[in-house]
C-alpha positions as CSV (number, residue, x, y, z in Angstrom):
1,X,-33.7,12.5,4.3
2,X,-35.2,9.8,2.2
3,X,-36.9,6.9,3.9
4,X,-36.9,3.4,2.3
5,X,-39.4,0.8,3.7
6,X,-38.5,-2.8,3.3
7,X,-41.0,-5.5,4.2
8,X,-39.7,-9.1,4.6
9,X,-42.1,-11.7,3.4
10,X,-41.4,-15.4,4.3
11,X,-42.0,-18.1,1.7
12,X,-44.2,-20.0,4.2
13,X,-47.8,-19.0,4.6
14,X,-48.4,-16.6,7.5
15,X,-50.4,-18.0,10.4
16,X,-50.4,-21.4,12.0
17,X,-48.9,-24.4,10.3
18,X,-49.8,-28.0,10.9
19,X,-47.6,-28.4,14.0
20,X,-49.4,-25.4,15.6
21,X,-46.3,-23.2,15.5
22,X,-47.3,-19.6,15.0
23,X,-44.9,-17.6,12.9
24,X,-44.5,-14.1,14.4
25,X,-45.3,-11.0,12.3
26,X,-42.3,-9.8,10.3
27,X,-41.7,-6.1,11.2
28,X,-41.3,-3.4,8.6
29,X,-37.7,-2.0,8.6
30,X,-37.1,1.7,7.8
31,X,-33.7,2.6,6.5
32,X,-32.9,6.3,6.4
33,X,-30.7,7.2,3.5
34,X,-29.4,10.8,3.3
35,X,-30.0,12.7,0.1
36,X,-27.7,15.1,-1.7
37,X,-29.7,18.2,-2.8
38,X,-28.6,19.3,-6.2
39,X,-29.0,23.0,-6.8
40,X,-27.7,25.8,-9.0
41,X,-24.1,25.7,-10.3
42,X,-21.7,27.7,-8.1
43,X,-18.6,29.2,-9.6
44,X,-16.0,30.4,-7.0
45,X,-12.3,31.4,-7.0
46,X,-10.1,31.5,-4.0
47,X,-6.4,32.4,-3.5
48,X,-3.7,32.7,-0.9
49,X,-0.7,34.9,-1.4
50,X,2.8,33.5,-1.0
51,X,4.0,36.2,1.3
52,X,7.1,35.1,3.3
53,X,6.4,31.4,3.1
54,X,9.6,29.4,2.4
55,X,8.1,25.9,2.2
56,X,4.6,24.4,2.7
57,X,2.6,21.3,3.2
58,X,-0.4,20.9,1.0
59,X,-3.3,18.6,1.9
60,X,-6.1,18.0,-0.7
61,X,-9.2,16.0,0.2
62,X,-11.4,15.6,-2.8
63,X,-14.6,13.5,-2.8
64,X,-15.8,12.9,-6.3
65,X,-15.8,14.7,-9.6
66,X,-13.0,16.2,-11.8
67,X,-9.7,17.3,-10.3
68,X,-6.9,19.2,-12.0
69,X,-3.6,20.3,-10.5
70,X,-0.8,22.4,-12.1
71,X,1.8,25.0,-11.5
72,X,0.5,28.6,-11.0
73,X,2.0,32.0,-10.7
74,X,5.0,32.7,-8.5
75,X,3.4,35.1,-6.0
76,X,0.4,33.0,-5.2
77,X,0.9,30.0,-2.8
78,X,-2.5,28.7,-4.1
79,X,-5.3,29.7,-6.4
80,X,-8.3,27.6,-7.0
81,X,-11.3,27.6,-9.3
82,X,-14.3,25.6,-8.0
83,X,-17.5,24.7,-9.8
84,X,-20.1,22.6,-8.0
85,X,-23.9,22.2,-7.6
86,X,-24.2,20.5,-4.2
87,X,-24.1,23.0,-1.3
88,X,-22.7,20.4,1.1
89,X,-19.6,20.1,-1.2
90,X,-18.6,23.8,-0.6
91,X,-14.8,23.7,-0.4
92,X,-13.2,24.3,3.0
93,X,-9.8,26.0,2.9
94,X,-7.5,26.6,5.9
95,X,-3.9,27.8,6.1
96,X,-2.0,27.8,9.4
97,X,1.7,27.2,10.3
98,X,2.6,26.6,6.6
99,X,0.0,23.9,6.3
100,X,-2.6,24.5,3.6
101,X,-5.7,22.2,3.6
102,X,-8.2,22.2,0.8
103,X,-11.2,19.9,1.7
104,X,-14.4,19.1,0.0
105,X,-17.3,19.6,2.5
106,X,-19.1,16.5,3.4
107,X,-16.7,14.0,1.9
108,X,-16.1,12.0,5.1
109,X,-19.6,11.7,6.6
110,X,-22.4,13.0,4.5
111,X,-22.6,10.6,1.5
112,X,-26.1,10.1,0.1
113,X,-28.3,9.7,-2.9
114,X,-28.3,12.7,-5.3
115,X,-31.6,14.3,-6.3
116,X,-30.2,15.1,-9.7
117,X,-27.0,15.3,-11.9
118,X,-24.1,16.4,-9.8
119,X,-21.1,18.5,-10.9
120,X,-17.9,19.0,-9.0
121,X,-14.8,20.5,-10.7
122,X,-11.7,21.7,-9.1
123,X,-8.8,23.5,-10.8
124,X,-5.9,24.0,-8.3
125,X,-2.7,25.9,-8.9
126,X,0.3,26.1,-6.6
127,X,3.4,28.3,-6.6
128,X,6.6,27.0,-8.3
129,X,8.8,29.2,-6.1
130,X,9.1,27.1,-2.9
131,X,9.4,23.4,-2.0
132,X,6.1,21.6,-1.3
133,X,5.1,18.4,0.4
134,X,1.8,17.2,-1.0
135,X,-0.8,14.7,0.4
136,X,-3.7,14.2,-2.1
137,X,-6.8,12.1,-1.5
138,X,-9.3,11.7,-4.3
139,X,-12.4,9.5,-3.6
140,X,-13.7,9.0,-7.2
141,X,-13.7,10.7,-10.5
142,X,-11.1,11.7,-13.1
143,X,-8.4,14.3,-13.7
144,X,-4.9,15.3,-14.6
145,X,-2.4,16.0,-11.8
146,X,0.4,17.9,-13.5
147,X,3.4,18.5,-11.2
148,X,5.6,19.9,-14.0
149,X,7.4,23.0,-12.7
150,X,6.6,22.5,-9.1
151,X,9.2,21.7,-6.4
152,X,7.9,18.5,-4.8
153,X,9.8,17.2,-1.8
154,X,7.3,14.4,-1.1
155,X,4.1,13.2,-2.7
156,X,1.5,10.9,-1.3
157,X,-1.4,10.2,-3.6
158,X,-4.5,8.1,-2.6
159,X,-7.1,7.5,-5.3
160,X,-10.2,5.5,-4.6
161,X,-11.8,5.0,-8.0
162,X,-11.6,6.7,-11.4
163,X,-9.3,7.6,-14.2
164,X,-6.3,9.8,-13.4
165,X,-3.1,10.9,-15.1
166,X,-0.1,12.0,-13.0
167,X,2.7,13.7,-14.9
168,X,6.2,15.2,-14.5
169,X,7.5,16.7,-17.8
170,X,10.5,18.6,-16.4
171,X,13.2,17.9,-13.8
172,X,12.0,18.4,-10.2
173,X,14.2,21.1,-8.6
174,X,13.5,19.8,-5.1
175,X,15.1,16.7,-3.6
176,X,12.1,14.2,-3.4
177,X,12.3,11.9,-0.5
178,X,9.4,9.6,-1.5
179,X,6.5,9.1,-3.9
180,X,3.7,6.9,-2.7
181,X,0.6,5.9,-4.8
182,X,-2.4,4.0,-3.6
183,X,-4.9,3.2,-6.3
184,X,-8.2,1.5,-5.4
185,X,-10.4,0.7,-8.4
186,X,-8.7,3.0,-10.8
187,X,-7.1,3.5,-14.1
188,X,-3.9,5.3,-13.3
189,X,-1.0,6.5,-15.5
190,X,2.1,8.1,-14.1
191,X,4.4,9.8,-16.7
192,X,8.0,10.9,-16.2
193,X,8.8,9.5,-12.8
194,X,12.5,10.0,-13.6
195,X,11.9,13.8,-13.7
196,X,10.2,13.6,-10.3
197,X,13.4,11.8,-9.0
198,X,12.1,10.1,-5.8
199,X,14.6,8.3,-3.6
200,X,12.0,5.8,-2.7
201,X,8.7,4.9,-4.4
202,X,5.9,2.7,-3.3
203,X,2.8,1.8,-5.3
204,X,-0.2,-0.1,-4.1
205,X,-2.7,-1.3,-6.8
206,X,-6.3,-2.4,-6.3
207,X,-8.5,-3.2,-9.2
208,X,-7.7,-1.6,-12.5
209,X,-4.9,-0.8,-15.0
210,X,-1.7,1.0,-13.9
211,X,1.0,2.4,-16.2
212,X,4.2,3.5,-14.6
213,X,6.5,5.4,-16.9
214,X,10.0,5.6,-15.4
215,X,11.6,7.8,-18.1
216,X,13.1,11.1,-17.3
217,X,16.4,12.6,-16.1
218,X,17.3,10.4,-13.1
219,X,19.9,12.1,-10.9
220,X,20.3,9.2,-8.5
221,X,19.4,5.6,-7.9
222,X,16.1,4.6,-6.4
223,X,14.3,1.8,-4.8
224,X,10.7,1.0,-6.0
225,X,8.1,-1.4,-4.5
226,X,5.0,-2.2,-6.5
227,X,2.1,-4.3,-5.3
228,X,-0.4,-5.1,-8.0
229,X,-4.0,-6.2,-7.5
230,X,-6.4,-7.2,-10.2
231,X,-5.7,-5.9,-13.7
232,X,-2.8,-5.0,-15.9
233,X,0.4,-3.5,-14.7
234,X,2.8,-1.9,-17.2
235,X,6.3,-0.6,-16.4
236,X,8.0,1.6,-19.1
237,X,11.7,1.4,-18.2
238,X,14.5,3.7,-19.5
239,X,17.3,2.2,-21.5
240,X,20.1,4.5,-20.2
241,X,19.5,3.7,-16.5
242,X,20.4,0.3,-15.0
243,X,17.2,-1.5,-14.3
244,X,16.6,-4.7,-12.2
245,X,13.0,-5.9,-11.7
246,X,12.4,-8.7,-9.3
247,X,8.9,-10.3,-9.7
248,X,7.1,-12.2,-7.0
249,X,3.6,-13.7,-7.0
250,X,1.6,-15.4,-9.7
251,X,0.3,-13.2,-12.6
252,X,-1.6,-14.8,-15.4
253,X,1.2,-13.6,-17.7
254,X,4.5,-11.7,-17.9
255,X,5.5,-10.0,-21.2
256,X,9.0,-8.6,-21.5
257,X,10.5,-6.4,-24.1
258,X,14.2,-5.3,-24.0
259,X,15.1,-7.0,-20.8
260,X,16.6,-10.4,-20.2
261,X,15.9,-13.0,-17.5
262,X,18.7,-13.2,-15.0
263,X,18.2,-15.4,-11.9
264,X,14.9,-14.4,-10.3
265,X,14.8,-11.0,-12.0
266,X,14.8,-9.1,-15.3
267,X,17.6,-6.7,-16.1
268,X,18.5,-4.4,-19.0
269,X,21.9,-4.0,-20.7
270,X,22.7,-0.9,-18.7
271,X,22.4,-2.7,-15.4
272,X,25.8,-3.1,-13.8
273,X,27.3,-0.5,-16.1
274,X,25.3,2.7,-15.5
275,X,25.9,4.9,-12.5
276,X,22.2,5.3,-11.8
277,X,20.1,2.2,-11.1
278,X,16.5,1.4,-10.4
279,X,15.9,-1.6,-8.1
280,X,12.2,-2.5,-8.6
281,X,10.4,-5.2,-6.7
282,X,7.0,-6.2,-8.0
283,X,4.5,-8.4,-6.2
284,X,1.7,-9.4,-8.5
285,X,-1.9,-10.3,-8.0
286,X,-4.4,-11.5,-10.5
287,X,-3.6,-10.0,-13.9
288,X,-0.8,-9.4,-16.3
289,X,2.6,-7.7,-16.1
290,X,4.3,-5.9,-18.9
291,X,8.0,-4.8,-18.7
292,X,8.9,-2.6,-21.6
293,X,12.3,-0.9,-22.2
294,X,11.9,2.4,-24.0
295,X,14.3,5.1,-25.2
296,X,15.0,7.7,-22.6
297,X,15.5,10.9,-24.6
298,X,15.6,14.1,-22.5
């Protein structure tokens, strides 16, 4: 534990001033700041076989560092490769009643000042054989979360700060009920939302730049709510799906390409004619909004 002593010194002279008021002595305040002891790099692998599991809920709680997620082999529910040099960050893994939890040790209560350069790298793989519901929390860092090939029934993603890419490059075989994204002070890009195919989607932006790419093979219509914070919000919208974007709030600027202004919304030429439609409501903060229609080639 590191101790930091802070002495408060008044601007007036200590002692007795002209009106005979004695200024009391200012105490020294000690603030105890926990330290993170940086040690040797640890390299660990862990895995859980699929066995008879038919579906699973995945909870990932990641503090800081580099996080990667992708599809793995069929007979392993989970396999992970962990590299870190802070003992307190030792991954804690539990699996019970079809709920798999992968948690970074110390992420919720033991923050402190590192004694050196820290490293924390997770590479997580999950089976493509069964439907998954995933809840992922990442405090800070960077990474690529590639859900291509996985059967995702629901996805909740909470990112505190950092630079992350989320991608779906092939159609999701599962029927996704919802996709929620909460970005704090982050740069976030989500690619191929149409392949994910959520029935409902909700995005909460904080401070940073967000790119939402709605291209992909949409199988049904969807409702999308986006609340932007401070920064740039870009929506890449497919040309073969009916799109209606209603904008509320007061951004510094709205740039539109390929859509027309109709009432209090922006629509593309496919809206009202295509069987599949995206109804998007955007509430803007301080920043800019870009609506861009793009070719949706499968």
